[in-house]
TORDO-488306 format. One record per residue (C-alpha): x, y, z. Coordinates in nm, 4 decimals, always signed. Layout:
// residues N
<rec x="X" y="Y" z="Z"/>
...
//
This chain:
// residues 229
<rec x="+0.0000" y="+0.0000" z="+0.0000"/>
<rec x="+0.1436" y="+0.3376" z="-0.1067"/>
<rec x="+0.2088" y="+0.6000" z="+0.1581"/>
<rec x="+0.2085" y="+0.8750" z="-0.1027"/>
<rec x="-0.0639" y="+1.1392" z="-0.1186"/>
<rec x="-0.2962" y="+1.0624" z="-0.4086"/>
<rec x="-0.3954" y="+1.3427" z="-0.6465"/>
<rec x="-0.6456" y="+1.3308" z="-0.9311"/>
<rec x="-0.5672" y="+1.5790" z="-1.2091"/>
<rec x="-0.8780" y="+1.6622" z="-1.4122"/>
<rec x="-0.7559" y="+1.8164" z="-1.7377"/>
<rec x="-0.7757" y="+1.7215" z="-2.1056"/>
<rec x="-0.4531" y="+1.9004" z="-2.2051"/>
<rec x="-0.1761" y="+1.6451" z="-2.2600"/>
<rec x="+0.0916" y="+1.9123" z="-2.2146"/>
<rec x="-0.0378" y="+1.9992" z="-1.8672"/>
<rec x="-0.0417" y="+1.6331" z="-1.7656"/>
<rec x="+0.3142" y="+1.5847" z="-1.8933"/>
<rec x="+0.4250" y="+1.8921" z="-1.6974"/>
<rec x="+0.2469" y="+1.7978" z="-1.3745"/>
<rec x="+0.3341" y="+1.4283" z="-1.3496"/>
<rec x="+0.7100" y="+1.4603" z="-1.2761"/>
<rec x="+0.6529" y="+1.7694" z="-1.0599"/>
<rec x="+0.3948" y="+1.5912" z="-0.8447"/>
<rec x="+0.5958" y="+1.2696" z="-0.8205"/>
<rec x="+0.9040" y="+1.4673" z="-0.7144"/>
<rec x="+0.6958" y="+1.6079" z="-0.4271"/>
<rec x="+0.5767" y="+1.2622" z="-0.3155"/>
<rec x="+0.2327" y="+1.2663" z="-0.4796"/>
<rec x="+0.0839" y="+0.9740" z="-0.6675"/>
<rec x="-0.0952" y="+1.1105" z="-0.9744"/>
<rec x="-0.4005" y="+0.9819" z="-1.1581"/>
<rec x="-0.5845" y="+1.1720" z="-1.4304"/>
<rec x="-0.9262" y="+1.2198" z="-1.5857"/>
<rec x="-0.9988" y="+1.4027" z="-1.9097"/>
<rec x="-1.3702" y="+1.4739" z="-1.8738"/>
<rec x="-1.6149" y="+1.5930" z="-1.6090"/>
<rec x="-1.8040" y="+1.2640" z="-1.6146"/>
<rec x="-1.4866" y="+1.0592" z="-1.5739"/>
<rec x="-1.3711" y="+1.2839" z="-1.2895"/>
<rec x="-1.6901" y="+1.2400" z="-1.0872"/>
<rec x="-1.6816" y="+0.8642" z="-1.1490"/>
<rec x="-1.3188" y="+0.8315" z="-1.0347"/>
<rec x="-1.3672" y="+1.0469" z="-0.7240"/>
<rec x="-1.6659" y="+0.8331" z="-0.6231"/>
<rec x="-1.5000" y="+0.4984" z="-0.6956"/>
<rec x="-1.1534" y="+0.5698" z="-0.5533"/>
<rec x="-1.1485" y="+0.8975" z="-0.3578"/>
<rec x="-0.8135" y="+1.0778" z="-0.3983"/>
<rec x="-0.6570" y="+1.2852" z="-0.1223"/>
<rec x="-0.6818" y="+1.5996" z="-0.3368"/>
<rec x="-0.8152" y="+1.7057" z="-0.6786"/>
<rec x="-0.6584" y="+1.9492" z="-0.9279"/>
<rec x="-0.9413" y="+2.0607" z="-1.1548"/>
<rec x="-0.9432" y="+2.2484" z="-1.4857"/>
<rec x="-1.2655" y="+2.4384" z="-1.5599"/>
<rec x="-1.2594" y="+2.3945" z="-1.9378"/>
<rec x="-1.3466" y="+2.0302" z="-1.9995"/>
<rec x="-1.4682" y="+1.8765" z="-2.3275"/>
<rec x="-1.8020" y="+1.7539" z="-2.1867"/>
<rec x="-1.8874" y="+2.0472" z="-1.9599"/>
<rec x="-1.7694" y="+2.3041" z="-1.7092"/>
<rec x="-1.5414" y="+2.2059" z="-1.4228"/>
<rec x="-1.7709" y="+2.3997" z="-1.1883"/>
<rec x="-2.0288" y="+2.1262" z="-1.2453"/>
<rec x="-1.7751" y="+1.8770" z="-1.1076"/>
<rec x="-1.7370" y="+2.0880" z="-0.7923"/>
<rec x="-2.1134" y="+2.1150" z="-0.7539"/>
<rec x="-2.1722" y="+1.7400" z="-0.7925"/>
<rec x="-1.8791" y="+1.6257" z="-0.5774"/>
<rec x="-1.9672" y="+1.8645" z="-0.2934"/>
<rec x="-2.3021" y="+1.6866" z="-0.2561"/>
<rec x="-2.1213" y="+1.3931" z="-0.0939"/>
<rec x="-1.7481" y="+1.4624" z="-0.0511"/>
<rec x="-1.5198" y="+1.7148" z="+0.1213"/>
<rec x="-1.2123" y="+1.6170" z="-0.0824"/>
<rec x="-0.9873" y="+1.9242" z="-0.1277"/>
<rec x="-1.0332" y="+2.0758" z="-0.4745"/>
<rec x="-0.7822" y="+2.3218" z="-0.6210"/>
<rec x="-0.8978" y="+2.4777" z="-0.9472"/>
<rec x="-0.6403" y="+2.5260" z="-1.2248"/>
<rec x="-0.7610" y="+2.7499" z="-1.5027"/>
<rec x="-0.6623" y="+3.0080" z="-1.7610"/>
<rec x="-0.9894" y="+3.1903" z="-1.6977"/>
<rec x="-0.9064" y="+3.5157" z="-1.5223"/>
<rec x="-1.2519" y="+3.6661" z="-1.4627"/>
<rec x="-1.3179" y="+3.7271" z="-1.0934"/>
<rec x="-1.6720" y="+3.5929" z="-1.1361"/>
<rec x="-1.5313" y="+3.2523" z="-1.2335"/>
<rec x="-1.3085" y="+3.2417" z="-0.9273"/>
<rec x="-1.5862" y="+3.3545" z="-0.6942"/>
<rec x="-1.8358" y="+3.1007" z="-0.8309"/>
<rec x="-1.5816" y="+2.8165" z="-0.8046"/>
<rec x="-1.5003" y="+2.9059" z="-0.4437"/>
<rec x="-1.8646" y="+2.9563" z="-0.3489"/>
<rec x="-1.9446" y="+2.6113" z="-0.4878"/>
<rec x="-1.6835" y="+2.4596" z="-0.2563"/>
<rec x="-1.3425" y="+2.4726" z="-0.4259"/>
<rec x="-1.0629" y="+2.5162" z="-0.1712"/>
<rec x="-0.8428" y="+2.7375" z="-0.3855"/>
<rec x="-0.7884" y="+2.8756" z="-0.7356"/>
<rec x="-0.4560" y="+2.8870" z="-0.9225"/>
<rec x="-0.4231" y="+3.0736" z="-1.2526"/>
<rec x="-0.2499" y="+2.9190" z="-1.5518"/>
<rec x="+0.0387" y="+2.9570" z="-1.6110"/>
<rec x="+0.1624" y="+2.8793" z="-1.2606"/>
<rec x="+0.4886" y="+2.7789" z="-1.0962"/>
<rec x="+0.5394" y="+2.4398" z="-0.9347"/>
<rec x="+0.6294" y="+2.6076" z="-0.6053"/>
<rec x="+0.3052" y="+2.8038" z="-0.5913"/>
<rec x="+0.0956" y="+2.4989" z="-0.6772"/>
<rec x="+0.2635" y="+2.2802" z="-0.4144"/>
<rec x="+0.2077" y="+2.5477" z="-0.1478"/>
<rec x="-0.1616" y="+2.5783" z="-0.2371"/>
<rec x="-0.2015" y="+2.1998" z="-0.2302"/>
<rec x="-0.0357" y="+2.1721" z="+0.1120"/>
<rec x="-0.2648" y="+2.4437" z="+0.2464"/>
<rec x="-0.5759" y="+2.2686" z="+0.1126"/>
<rec x="-0.4682" y="+1.9361" z="+0.2650"/>
<rec x="-0.3946" y="+2.1012" z="+0.6023"/>
<rec x="-0.7326" y="+2.2702" z="+0.5936"/>
<rec x="-0.9048" y="+1.9346" z="+0.5485"/>
<rec x="-0.7102" y="+1.7822" z="+0.8397"/>
<rec x="-0.8048" y="+2.0762" z="+1.0638"/>
<rec x="-1.1723" y="+2.0337" z="+0.9770"/>
<rec x="-1.1613" y="+1.6662" z="+1.0672"/>
<rec x="-0.9619" y="+1.7178" z="+1.3871"/>
<rec x="-1.1700" y="+2.0159" z="+1.5071"/>
<rec x="-0.8643" y="+2.1626" z="+1.6786"/>
<rec x="-0.9742" y="+2.3790" z="+1.9769"/>
<rec x="-0.6722" y="+2.6122" z="+1.9523"/>
<rec x="-0.5898" y="+2.7497" z="+1.6083"/>
<rec x="-0.2456" y="+2.8985" z="+1.5479"/>
<rec x="-0.1443" y="+3.1377" z="+1.2731"/>
<rec x="+0.2151" y="+3.2425" z="+1.3320"/>
<rec x="+0.2292" y="+3.3806" z="+1.6862"/>
<rec x="-0.1466" y="+3.4405" z="+1.6881"/>
<rec x="-0.3563" y="+3.1872" z="+1.8840"/>
<rec x="-0.7338" y="+3.1592" z="+1.8646"/>
<rec x="-0.8788" y="+2.9504" z="+2.1484"/>
<rec x="-1.2254" y="+2.8438" z="+2.0307"/>
<rec x="-1.3209" y="+2.6947" z="+2.3690"/>
<rec x="-1.2224" y="+2.9876" z="+2.5906"/>
<rec x="-1.3082" y="+3.2534" z="+2.3305"/>
<rec x="-0.9607" y="+3.3963" z="+2.3809"/>
<rec x="-0.7131" y="+3.5430" z="+2.1321"/>
<rec x="-0.3459" y="+3.6024" z="+2.2093"/>
<rec x="-0.0501" y="+3.7272" z="+2.0111"/>
<rec x="+0.2969" y="+3.6311" z="+2.1355"/>
<rec x="+0.1292" y="+3.5449" z="+2.4676"/>
<rec x="-0.0470" y="+3.8809" z="+2.5119"/>
<rec x="-0.4277" y="+3.8689" z="+2.5187"/>
<rec x="-0.6150" y="+4.0726" z="+2.2564"/>
<rec x="-0.9579" y="+4.2188" z="+2.3362"/>
<rec x="-1.2056" y="+4.1370" z="+2.0611"/>
<rec x="-1.5821" y="+4.1841" z="+2.0490"/>
<rec x="-1.7900" y="+3.8630" z="+2.0152"/>
<rec x="-1.8522" y="+3.9302" z="+1.6451"/>
<rec x="-1.4842" y="+4.0086" z="+1.5795"/>
<rec x="-1.3918" y="+3.6819" z="+1.7513"/>
<rec x="-1.6439" y="+3.4887" z="+1.5411"/>
<rec x="-1.5051" y="+3.6462" z="+1.2231"/>
<rec x="-1.1438" y="+3.5719" z="+1.3164"/>
<rec x="-1.2300" y="+3.2154" z="+1.4206"/>
<rec x="-1.3988" y="+3.1471" z="+1.0881"/>
<rec x="-1.1024" y="+3.2843" z="+0.8949"/>
<rec x="-0.8519" y="+3.0939" z="+1.1124"/>
<rec x="-1.0349" y="+2.7628" z="+1.0662"/>
<rec x="-0.9757" y="+2.8061" z="+0.6946"/>
<rec x="-0.6176" y="+2.9358" z="+0.7161"/>
<rec x="-0.4502" y="+2.9424" z="+0.3757"/>
<rec x="-0.7810" y="+2.9211" z="+0.1880"/>
<rec x="-0.9401" y="+3.2029" z="-0.0093"/>
<rec x="-1.2843" y="+3.2798" z="+0.1352"/>
<rec x="-1.5293" y="+3.4849" z="-0.0693"/>
<rec x="-1.7248" y="+3.7777" z="+0.0728"/>
<rec x="-2.0405" y="+3.5681" z="+0.0366"/>
<rec x="-1.8961" y="+3.2709" z="+0.2280"/>
<rec x="-1.7776" y="+3.4878" z="+0.5173"/>
<rec x="-2.0935" y="+3.6971" z="+0.5427"/>
<rec x="-2.3184" y="+3.3891" z="+0.5298"/>
<rec x="-2.1171" y="+3.2023" z="+0.7949"/>
<rec x="-2.0720" y="+3.4930" z="+1.0394"/>
<rec x="-2.3807" y="+3.7117" z="+0.9854"/>
<rec x="-2.6243" y="+3.4748" z="+0.8138"/>
<rec x="-2.7595" y="+3.4234" z="+0.4586"/>
<rec x="-2.9612" y="+3.7481" z="+0.4721"/>
<rec x="-2.6366" y="+3.9496" z="+0.4775"/>
<rec x="-2.4444" y="+3.7972" z="+0.1844"/>
<rec x="-2.4517" y="+4.1275" z="-0.0086"/>
<rec x="-2.3254" y="+4.3453" z="+0.2809"/>
<rec x="-1.9648" y="+4.3609" z="+0.1609"/>
<rec x="-1.9079" y="+4.7122" z="+0.2945"/>
<rec x="-2.0172" y="+4.5921" z="+0.6381"/>
<rec x="-1.7579" y="+4.3153" z="+0.6160"/>
<rec x="-1.4832" y="+4.5606" z="+0.5141"/>
<rec x="-1.5550" y="+4.7681" z="+0.8262"/>
<rec x="-1.5191" y="+4.4627" z="+1.0523"/>
<rec x="-1.2041" y="+4.3475" z="+0.8744"/>
<rec x="-1.0583" y="+4.6943" z="+0.9300"/>
<rec x="-1.1459" y="+4.6816" z="+1.3015"/>
<rec x="-0.9993" y="+4.3322" z="+1.3318"/>
<rec x="-0.6744" y="+4.4359" z="+1.1644"/>
<rec x="-0.6380" y="+4.7268" z="+1.4063"/>
<rec x="-0.6369" y="+4.4751" z="+1.6912"/>
<rec x="-0.4389" y="+4.1789" z="+1.5576"/>
<rec x="-0.1955" y="+4.3185" z="+1.2990"/>
<rec x="+0.1422" y="+4.4622" z="+1.3961"/>
<rec x="+0.1043" y="+4.7118" z="+1.1097"/>
<rec x="-0.2689" y="+4.7395" z="+1.0252"/>
<rec x="-0.2069" y="+4.9376" z="+0.7046"/>
<rec x="+0.0229" y="+4.6607" z="+0.5809"/>
<rec x="-0.1596" y="+4.3474" z="+0.7007"/>
<rec x="+0.0380" y="+4.0249" z="+0.7262"/>
<rec x="-0.2303" y="+3.8020" z="+0.8816"/>
<rec x="-0.5660" y="+3.8880" z="+0.7210"/>
<rec x="-0.4894" y="+3.9341" z="+0.3516"/>
<rec x="-0.7226" y="+4.0838" z="+0.0895"/>
<rec x="-0.7980" y="+3.8929" z="-0.2299"/>
<rec x="-0.9098" y="+4.1904" z="-0.4465"/>
<rec x="-1.2664" y="+4.1595" z="-0.5693"/>
<rec x="-1.3046" y="+3.8133" z="-0.4154"/>
<rec x="-1.2666" y="+3.8080" z="-0.0365"/>
<rec x="-1.0001" y="+3.7385" z="+0.2234"/>
<rec x="-0.7395" y="+3.4817" z="+0.3209"/>
<rec x="-0.5543" y="+3.4270" z="+0.6478"/>
<rec x="-0.1861" y="+3.3850" z="+0.5756"/>
<rec x="-0.0113" y="+3.0704" z="+0.6883"/>
<rec x="+0.3120" y="+3.1744" z="+0.8582"/>
//
């Protein structure tokens, strides 16, 4: 039985598969591939991989349909690889349940980092770790306590809930809609300005230099990401 991390690459471009195979194997991944949306869903159901790399432009449909169908029954990490640069495509993919989005062309180093983050995120979800750590920042979900380098930070209940949600998904891009729905409820998914105000307040309390944030990072036009340090 292989101890390697299994990855399913869903892409119909032979050049991409030839590029990815040695890069993934060199980083201790075991690669399988699927060239269509239908084949991808079938393979994920029959032999669930540890992580999926998914192209959006597939010959029998849109990769977003794969995300939608798989998320009905699986939490396998999905990292989208696509040449599509429209923010709407990224937002829809993430809202449907993709863990991250990497633009083509990409470097091997960037892809490996995004994959590691997605795999860590899945492990955190399963472990339900009571204390989340991002650099020297600690978020204690049980005691509702936040410290930085051992010093306690005073957050309001809503600021704590926002930070906790972001920290549970450290390294993952979260859309405005995902954050607003999780923290304020589905009725507030359009209140992006409201979210910006709270993010600003949070940065004033947790960042060493609020105007140059190093913990809560902005993904322009999409949402936010907590940096993994």
